[in-house]
N, C-alpha and C positions, 0 to 999 in steps of 0.2 A: 405607484405600483408597489405591491407588497414585496418585502425582502425575500420571502419564500414563494417562488413561482417556477412553473415549468415553461421554459421558452425553448421551443424546438430549434436547435441550432441549424438544422438543414433549411428551415423556412423563415426563421425569425419570428414565428407566430407565438404569441403568449397563449398557452393552452389552459392554464389554471393558476390560481393564486390562493395563498393560504395565510391567515393572520398569524402574527407572532404571539407567543404565549404572554399572558399578563403576569405581572409580578406576583400576584396572589396565587394564580394557577401554578407558577413556577415553584413557589414555596410549598404548595401542596404536592407537587410532583416529587420534590426532594424528600418530603416526609413519607410519601407513599413508598418510595424505594427503601427508605430507612426502616420503616415499619415492616416491610416484607422481608428485609434481611433478618430482623430480629425474630419475626414470627415463623418464618419458613426456611430461608436459605441456610442459616447457620444451625438449624435444628434437624434438618432432614439429612439423609445419607447422600453420598456421592451418586449412588445408583438412582436415587429419586430425582436429583437434579439432572443427571444424564438422560433420564427418561424424557424430560421436558425438551432437552436439546435434540434427542432422537426424533421427536415429533416435528421440531423446527426443520431438521434436515429433510424429513419426508415431505413436508409442505413446500419446501423450496423445489424439490423434484417434481411434485404434482403441478406446481404453478410456474414452471420454468419459462413457458412461452409468454405468459402474461408479464412476469417479472422482467424478462429480457426486452420485451417491447417497450416497457416503461423506461428502461435505461437508454434505449435508442432515442426515444423522444426527449429525454432529459439532457443527455450529453453527447449524442451523436455516434456512439459506439456501433460499429457494424453488427447486424443482428446475429450472425454466426458467432462472433466473439462474445456478445452479450449472453447468448445461450451457454457458451463455455464458462463464462464467469459465474452464472447461477449454478451450474453443475459443480464448479470448484468450491463455491460457498457451501453447498450441501455436503461435499466431501470433507471439508474442514470441520463442520459441525459433527459429522459422523465419526471423525477421527477422535474427537474428545469423548464421544459416547463410548467408543471402543477401548480407549486407553486411560480415561480419567481415573478410574479406581486404582489402576496400577501405578500411575504417576503420583497420585496423592496419598498412597498408602503410608502408614507409619514407617519411619526409618529408624531401626535400632542403632544405638551407639554402644560400642564395646568400651567398657570402663576399665581404666588402667589399674584401679585398686581392687577390682574383682568383687565389689560389694554392690548389692542392689542391681537396679537396671535403669536405663534411660533411653528415651527415643524422641524423635522429632515428629510432631503431629502438624500437618499442614491444614490451615483453615483460612477461609475468606476474611478479608479485611472489613468489608461493609459495602457502602455505596461507591461506585466508580463512575466517573464521567468520561464518555468517549466523544471526541470531536473528530468527525470523519470527513473525508474529501469527496469530490464529485466523480473522480476518474474511474473508480471501481466501487460503485455504490453498494454492492452486496458483499463482495469479497472482503472489503475493508472491515465491514461490520462483523462478518463471520469470524475473522481472525482475532477480533477484540472480544466480542460477546460470547462466543463459543467456549473458550477455555475459562473465562472468568466467571461465567454462570455455573459451569460444572465445578469450579473451585469453591463456590459458595458465596460469591459476591452478587450484588444486584447492580443494574445498569441504568444510567441516564444517558440517552443517546442524542447528541446534537448532530444532525446531518448537515451537509452543505446546503446553502439556500437554494441551489438550483436542482436539488434532489428531493423535494417534498413528497412526490408521489411514490417513489421507491421507499422512502422513510415510512410512510403510512402503510404501504404494503407489508413491510417487515414488522411493523407494530401489530398489524392484524394477525400475522403468522404467529408471533410470540404470544399474543393473547389467546389465540385458538389452541396453541400448544399447551399453554398453562392450564387452560380449562380442561383439556383432555386428560391431564394427570392430576388434577385437583390442586394445582398450585395457584397462588394469587397472581394477578396480572402485573403487579408491581415489580416482578423480577426484571422486567425490561420496560422502560418508560421513555417514549419519544418526546422530545421537547423542541419546538420551533422557537428558539431563543435568539436574541441579539447578542453581539459580542459583549456589550456592557452587562447584560444579564448573566452571561456565562462567567464573567469575572466574579460576580457575586456567588455563583455556584461553586467555583473553584475554592473560594475563601470560606465557604460554608463548613462548619465543623462536622456536619453529618456526612460530608463527602471525604473519602479516604485516599483517593488517587485519581489521576487523570492520564488518559492516553490520547495523544493527538497525532494525526497524520495530515501533513499539509506543508505549507511553505515555511521557510526559515523564519520569516517575520512572525507567522502565527505561532510557531513553536517557541520562539524566544519570548513572546508575550505571555504565553501560557506558563512557561517554565518560571518566568519572573514572579508571577502571582503565586504559583504553587510553591516555589521556594520560600517566599515570604511567609507562607502559612505551613511550611514543613510538610508538604504533600509529596508522595511518590509520583514520579512522572515517567511515562514512556513516550519517547519522541521518534517519529518516523518522518524524516524530512526528504528533501530532494536529493538528486544524484546527477552526476555527469559521468556515467560509467564508461570505462575504457574497454574496447574490444581489441585485444592484442593478437596480431597474426604474425607468428615467427616462422612457421613451416606448416605445410599441409600436403597430404597425398591426394587431396580432392579440392582444388581451388574453387570449382563451381559450387560445391557443397558448402564451403566456408562462406562464399559470397551470399548464397541464399540464406544461410543462417544469420549473417550480418544484416541482411535486408529484413528478415523476419523479426530480429531483435530490435530494429529501429522502428518498424511500422506498427508493432503491437499497440493496440488501443489508440490508433491514429497518432502514434508517436508521443502520446501523453501518458507515459508511465515513468515513475521515478527511477526504477531500476532497469530501464531500457538502455541498451548500448547506444551511446551518443558520440563518443570519440573513437575513431577507428585508427589504430596505431599499427602500421604495417612495415615489416622489414623491407629494406631497400630493394632486395632482389625480387620481391613479389609485388612491390607497390604499383608499378605502372599497369600491370595486367589486372590487379585487384581493382584499382581505381576505375579502369574502363568497364570491367564487368559489373562492378557494384553500381556505378552510375546508370548503366543501361537497365539493370534489373530493378533498381530502386525507383527509377522514374517511370518504369512500366506500370506501376501501381498509381493510377490517377484517381483523384477524389470522385466519389460517386454516391448515389443514394444509399444511406446506411441500411435501409430495409431491403435493398435489392440483393438477390442471391449472388454470392461470390464476391461481394464488395470487400476489399482489403483495407481501403482508406476512406473513411467518412469525413464529415466536417469536423473542425475543431469545436471545442465545447461551447464557445461563445464568440461574439464579435470582438469583445475585448481581448480574448486569448489570441485570435487571429491578428489583431492589430499589434499586440505586444510582440508576437513572433516575427511579424513583418518588419517591425522597427529594429529588432535585433539583427535580422539579415541585412537590412539596409545599412545599419551601422557597421557591420562586419565588412561590407563591400567598400564603404567609404574609408575604412581604416586599412584597406589593402588586401583583404582576403580574396583569393581566386574563386570564382564561381564556376564549378564544373557543370552544374545544372541548376536552373532556377525555375521552380514551379510557378504556374500562374495562380493568381489569387482572385477569388470571387466570393465576397462575403466571408463566411466562415470556412469555405473550402480553400485549402492551402496545398498546392502541389509539392511533391518531394523536391528538396533542394540540397545540393551537395557543395560544401565549401572545402577548400584546400589552402595551403600556405597560411594557416592561422598561426600567428606568433604571439608570444607572451605579452607584447605591448598592446594587443587588441582586447577589447572587452569580451569578444567571442571565446577567447582562450579560457576565461574564468567563469563564464556564465553557463547556466543550464538552458538548453533549447527544448521547450516543452511542446513538441510538435514534430512533423516529418522533415527535420533538418539534420544532416549528418556532416561531421567534420572529419576530414582525412589528414593523417599525419604520417610522414615518412621518417623512419629511424634506421640507424646503421647497425645497431646491436641490441641484444637483450637488455643490457644495462641501461641504454638510452630509453628503451621502451618502458622500463619500470620507472625511471625517473620522470618521464613524461606522464605516465599513468597516475603517479602519485602527486604530480604538481597541480593540485586542485583542492579547493576547500572542502570538497565532498569526499565521501568514502562509503558508498552504499554497496553496489555490486561491481563485478568485473568479469571479463571473459578472456580466456587464454586459449589460443589455438596453436598447437605444436604437435609434431610427431614424436618428440623426445619427452618421455615420461619424467625423467629426472629434471629436465628443464621446466616442465609444467609445474611440478611441485616446488621447484626453486623459485619460480616467478610468483606462484601463489603465496609462498611465505613472505615474499618481499613486497607484495601489494598492500597498501593501506586501504582495506575495505572490509566490510562485514561479511561479504559473500564472494566466492570465486567459483566460476563455472568453467570447467576445462573441456573444450571440444564439444560444447553443446550450449543451446540457448533455450529459453522458455521451459526450463526444467523444474519449475516450482512444484512443490507437493506439500500436502498438509503436514507431513512429518518433518519438513525441513524448516529450520528457524530462519526468520527474515529480520534483517536489521543492519544498521551501519555504524560507522565511526565518524569522527570529525563533525562537520556541519550537517552530516546526513542523519544525525540523531543518536539516541542511546536506548538501550533495552532491546528485547527481542519479542517478536510475535510468531505464532505458529510453532509447530513441533512441541516437544516436551518443555522447552524453556518458557513458552508463553504462560504455562501454568505456574511458573516460579516468580513472575513479576509482581503480582498483587496478592500475595498470601502471607500469612503469619506463620513462619517456621518456628513453632512453639516447642521449646524444650520441656519435656516432662521427665523428672528424675524421681525414682522410687527407691526408698531405703531397702 
């Protein structure tokens, strides 16, 4: 079977297969992107590049149903959520259309000696390689390709092997958008490459930077090669985000937010709330209400209207998650609820009494598994929240505004959400610290990652 294939996780049926690129074709793809950078991207205005991305946004909106159905077939995302992802991707592209010129404008520098003038001019670096994951096939690409094309770079895009159909659909969108504005198609080049081939692309002197979203193992491997060749890297890795509940005027609302934060994308989101850290006075009631609400969402057909929880992305993903739960039970975790498993369908599972001696204390559960922790104080909650190798997102629920900001300052994470979940927006930067990665995507900061901030001094 080909490495790049669409295998419907709900049925196990192989729907389509695609060949990997040959080494000759790969070399040509890199050269195509490099030539396009020299002939078009670095020579035209920000407005010209933004016009291309505006068309990309428009086509995402026009083809939202088709694109969403592809995602459901490829990785099992419920259709309603897939439609929302396509809409979000379009909004991200449009954000850089609307703001690119402002963010990339020349920045004057006041000179202390009062002579002449100086300014910073922002320009693209050249060819960038994006290595994207399967869990958000459109959103992940948008937050990489959108800002970097507007900034003046060209893109080589290696998608996840289980997302070839969405990869080709986006390639078609970029080609049509390029044609509509008179740009060469080499602005965005899709490559179905193997890991060994990707290693050669990272090392290629025509490639100036790499962005990877994926596992720690993938990130470390990419960073090692990129570092050896002195390439800039943005890493977006996993997370084991804490949801800290210290006080609330609406426990039912907090519980529903907690459920929503855990079930998003079938529980397969790097910045989903995964560890629920609850103050002692609220713990028992929260645990009961959360377990009831969480387990009410049972796995169902992802194409069916109203489905909240579809299948996991693959048989391997379900087996891996099941093994983690089984190991947690053997090591002494209390199971408040255990969902049934059937193929890739994995029912919501709630663990409690997880201690630091257990593997479950340190691991990321990539699926509908939640771990509950009881704490006696704010200080204990922060210590527990930070006692993880990850540092992506975090959630703090409290009625005390001073406490909220105090806890936010103390948490080791790239993002803190106070009294809300699922609040991502195109203008908000995304990224983490520790083993969750480095660099930022989305918002203004995404445009700063892969550009040359060139000083120009005039006498």
